N, C-alpha and C positions, 0 to 999 in steps of 0.2 A: 743243236744238239740234235742228236739222231735217235729217234726213239721208236721200236718195234713193238707195235699193240695188235696183239692178238684177240681172233674173233672167229669163235665157233671151237670145236666142231659142232657144237649142239648148242644153237642160240635160238631164241625163240621168235624172232623173226623169220628165221631160213626154214624153209619146207625139209630140204635135204639135207641131212649132215656134210657141211663146207668146211674148210679151215683157211680162214685169209689171214694172212701176217701183212699187215701193213706198216709199212717204215715212213715215219713223218722225219720231216725237220722244220721244226716250228710248226706252223700252218699249213705246211707243203707237203702234201705226199709224193714221197721220190720213189717207193715202189713198193708191189703187192706182192706177195707169195700164195697162189691158190690152190687147194690141195682138194679134191674130191674122190668119190669111190669109198667112203668109209661104210657105206652099206652095198657093197655090189652083192648082188643076187646069182648072178650069170643069168639073165632069162634068155638073151638070145642062144646061149648054149644049150638050154633046156627046150628052148623053141624048136631046134634042130632037129630032137627027136619027136616032135608032133605033127600032126596032118594041120593044115592050114585052118582047118574049122574047130579044131582043138587050142590053137593058138590064140583065138580070139578070147577066150576065157583067160589065158595066161596074162595077156597085156592089159584085160580089164585090172591087174591086180598091180601094175609097176607104181601108180600113184593112188594114194586114197583121195584125194583133191579132185584129181583130173580122169575119173574113173571112164568116162565116156570119151574122152577124146583120143585115148591110145588105140581102142578098138576101132572107132570110126576110120582113124589113119589108116590102120593096117587094113582094112576092109576097103577103102581106097585104094589102097597100094594094091592088094590082091586082084581087085577088078579090074584096076588100069593093066596089070601085067596081063591077066588072060582076056583081055578084052570085053568086060561085061558090061553092060549098059543097064543099070539100075533104073528103076520107074520113078518118075517124078514125085508122085507118094512118099516114097522112101526117103528120096534127096530132103522135101520138106522135114519129113519125121526127125529126119538126121539132125538137120539144121536147127529146129526146135530144142532137141534134146540139148543139142552143141551150146546153145544160146542160155538154156536153164543152167546148164554146168556154169556157165561164165557168171552167169550172176550169182549164183552159189558162191564161186570163188571170190568175187569182189565183196561180198559180203561177210567173207571171213577175217 
């Protein structure tokens, strides 16, 4: 017997709204339909009209849980693109902040 089990789009274990339709036959999963973008905010389009130093503040707000990962990734991308070498101290500070965010994420 084939059964479809909907999960989401809002579920306490899912950080961002996603919809899963899991199709099972007995105990076996035979198909999954996955839908995203329930909260599309158009951040890429907004960023097109900003300068690179303004986009850092925009990407901080992509996710409340990972508010340092996105700006660090953006800064790394811009620095690589422009060819900027940041000081070792800045690298250490970014690493510490990223690790603190990771600890925070695991505690949630």
